[in-house]
N, C-alpha and C positions, 0 to 999 in steps of 0.2 A: 379503984384508982390505978392499981397496977396494970390491969387490963387496958385501960384507956391510954396509959403511957405507951404500952407495947404496940397498940393499934396505931397510935399517932406516929411513933417511931417507924413502924413498918410503912405507913403511907408516905412519910418523908423520904425514906430510902427508895421506895418505888418511884416517886416523882423524880428524884435525882437520877436514878438509873435509866429512866425513860426520857430524860431531857433530850431535846433536839440538838445533836452535835453535828453541824454541817460538815465538819472536817472529815467525818467518816461516812457521809452520805454517798452512795455509789454514783450519783449523777451531778455532784457539785464540781464546778470549775473554779479554781482559784489560781493565784500567781504561780505556785510551784506544785500544783496538785490537780488532777482530774479524776474524780471519784476516788478509787483506791490506788491509782497511780501517782507517783511523785517524780520529781526531777532526778531522783537517785535510783529509781526502779531499774533493775537489770532485766534483760531479755529472758534470762533463765527463770525469773520469778513470775512471768506472765501466766503460766499454767496454774500456779497456785492462786494468784489474784483473781483470775477469771475461771475458777474451777467449775462454775455452773454455766459457763459459756464456751464457745468454740474459738480457739486461737489457730489461725491459719498462717503458716509460714511457707516461703518458697522452698522447693526441694533442693537437695544437695546437687551441685553442678551449676547452680546459678552464679557461683562466684566468678565465672568468666564474663559475665555481662558488665562487670566493673561499676556497678551502682549499688546504692544502699537499698536493701530489700525492704519492702513494705510488709508489715505484719497486720493482718486483718482480724478484728474481733467481732464475732457474731453471737447473738443470743442463741440459745438452743433451738428456738423456733425458726431461726434463719434470718432474723432481722439484723442488719449490719449496724454496729455501734460506733466503731472507731477504726481508723487506719493509723498505725504507729510506724514511725521511721526511726530505727536505731542509728546511733552515731557511726557504728562500724557494722558492715554487712557480715552476716554469718558468724557473729561473735556473741556467744551466750552471756558474756560478762559486760557487754556494751550496755550503756544506758540509753534511754529513749531520747531522741533529739527533738522530734516534733510529733504532734498528735492532730490528725484531721478529725474533727468531731462530725459524725454523720447523724446520730440520733438526736432528735429534738428534746429528749428528756434531760440531756446535759445542759445545765444552766450555770451562769456565773452567780455570784452572791448578789448581784444587782439584776438578776433575772434575764440576762441576755442569752439567747440560744440561737440555733441555726434558723429559727423561724422569725427572729427579730428583724427590724428594718434599720436603715441608717439613722433614722430619728431616735430609735431606742438606744443605739450605741452612743450617739452624740449626747443624749440626755444622761446616760449612765457614766460615761468615761471621757477623759480628755483625749482627743485624737492627737497622736504623736506625729504621724506623717501620712501622706497619701502618695502612693506610687502609681504612675500612669504606665500601664503595660499594653500589649497589643490588643487583647480583647477584654481585658478586665482592669479594674483599679483595685489596689490593695490598701486597706486602711489599717494602720498599725496603732495598737494601744499598748504602750510600754508598761502601764500599771499592772496588767495581767499577762504580759508577754504574749499577746494575741495579735493575730492578723485576720481581718475579715475581707474576703474577696467579693466584689460586686461586679457583675457582668456589665459591660459597657452598653448593652441594650437597655439598661435601666437609666442611662444618662440621656440628656438632650442630644439631638442629632449633631449639633455643632461641636460636641465634645468627644464623639465616638472615634474619630479617625486620626486625630492629631496626637501622636505619642509624645511630642515635645512640649505639649501644653502642660503648664503647671496647674494642677487642679487643687483648688482651695476647698476645704470641707463645706463652705457655705454654698458652693456650686452643685453639690450632690443633692439630688432630690431626697426629701425625707422618707418617701415611700419606697426607696430603692431596697430591694431584698438581698439578703446575704446568699451568696452561692457556696462559699466555703468558709468555715470557721476553724482556724488552726491555732494551736498553742505551741510555742517554741521554748525550749529550755537550753 
C-alpha cells in the first residue's frame, strides 16, 4: 500500500512538472512576451536569454548614424530568428521597443505565424486598423500589440497605387500573405 502511494505521488508530481506552460515556451508570442523575451527585457540580458544562439549587434562607432540599432538573433546553425530594436541605441540598459519575427516557429497563442494569411489573422483577432503605405499595408492588432505587413502585390490592382484610399479589412483578399510580423512594446 505504501509503495502504491509513493508511485502515485511520483506520477502526479511528474505530470505536474511536465505540464505544458506556454508562457515559458521559446516560440510563443503573447501580448508582452515573445518566447523568453518580455517587454521589460534589457539589451544587456540578451546574451543570457539567447545563450544557445548568436546575438549580433552593430559595432562601436555606429552611434553617429543617429538611428536605433537593430540587434539580430540567429540560431547557432545560422538561421535568423528575430530582429530586435531597442528604445535607445547603444544603451545596454535600454528595453526592446519592437521585435520583427523572422522564424515561422514563433506563433501566437491563436497559432498565427509569419506563414499565416490575412484570413487566419482575421479569424483569430479583431483588426484594430489598416494603414495604407506606399508599397504595403499594415494591419494592426492591439490585442497582442502586433502589426502585420502585407505587400500591395497581394491586393487587387485597383488598390495598389492609391495611397489616399481608405482600406477596409473586407477589401483585403483572404489569401494575402504576411510579409512582416512585428510586435511593439
